[in-house]
N, C-alpha and C positions, 0 to 999 in steps of 0.2 A: 708478637707484640705489636708489629706494624699493622696487623689486621684489626686489632682492637682499637687502635687509634683512628684508623680510617673509618671503621663503623661508628665510633662515638662522634667523630666529625660529621659524618652523614647524618646521624640522628640529631645532632644540634642544628644542622642547617635545615632539615626538614621540620623540626620544632618551631624554627623561626617563622616558616611560612604559616604553619597552623596557628601560632599565637597571633599573628597579624591579620588573619582572614577576617573579613566583615561578615557578620551573621545576615542572613537574608530574611525578608518578610514573607512568611508562608501564607498563602491563601487557603481557602477551604479545601481546595483539590489537592493540597500537598505540594504544589509547585512553588518555586522561588521567584516567580515573576511579581514584581511590585515596582514602586517608585524608586528611582535611583537617588542617592544623596546628593546634595548640592556640590558642584565642583569646587575644589579648593583653588584659590587664586595663587599663582606662582610668582606674581611680579611685585610682591610686597617689598622685598629687600634685594632686588636685582642690581641696584646701583652699588650697594655696599659690597655685593659678592664680586661685581666687576672691579671695584676699586681694590678689594683684597687680592684678586687675581693679578692685577697690574703691579701692585706693590710686591707680591710674591716673585713675579717675573723679574722685576728690578733687582731685588735681593739676590736671586739666583745668578743673574747676569753679572752683578758686581762681584760676587764670590768667585765666579769662574774667571773673570777678568783678572782679579788679584792673583789667582793660582798660576795663570799664564804668564804673568809678568815677572 
């Protein structure tokens, strides 16, 4: 039974990689060399992410302090 669950987990993990793969632009020779897509900016919501991280750290610190006292 454990082998079946390990195999199914492995299949699900590999399926995730296959589902998220980007198709390539094939040229006439069958190669996959072509133009790369434009890069996605990652700095759109960094301030909100940092703020959420700071608030979460404060929340954890307060809970840990209450348990110690």
